[in-house]
C-alpha positions, 0 to 999 in steps of 0.5 A: 402113513408116511412112506420113505425109501432108505438104504443100508446105513441111512437113518430116519429121525423122529422128534430129535430123540428117536433114530431108526437106522437100516442095518441090513437088507437081506431079500424081503428082510430088513434089519433096523436099529432103534435108538430111543430114550428109556421111557419110549416103549418099543414093541413089535406090533404082533407081540402087542396084539398077542398080549392084548389077546391074552389080556382079554382072555384072562379077563373073561376067566371065572375065578372061585375065590373060595377054592383059590383060598383053600388051595393056597392054604394047602400049599402053605401047609406043604412049605 
């Protein structure tokens, strides 16, 4: 891991097309701005971890296809 010290208004550049700028420092909280191409996905790590966990839980759910089909038929009749 590369560790850098930056002050408000200073920027870090990654591969000529990603810029990370320190916008504000308030106590232990640092607000940063990230400029990157649209194809670069930027996600908070805790959100990514939550999504992975939810996907793993969903993958373990047992679904009865027959019951699901019946429920869909009932829903179509109501419409």
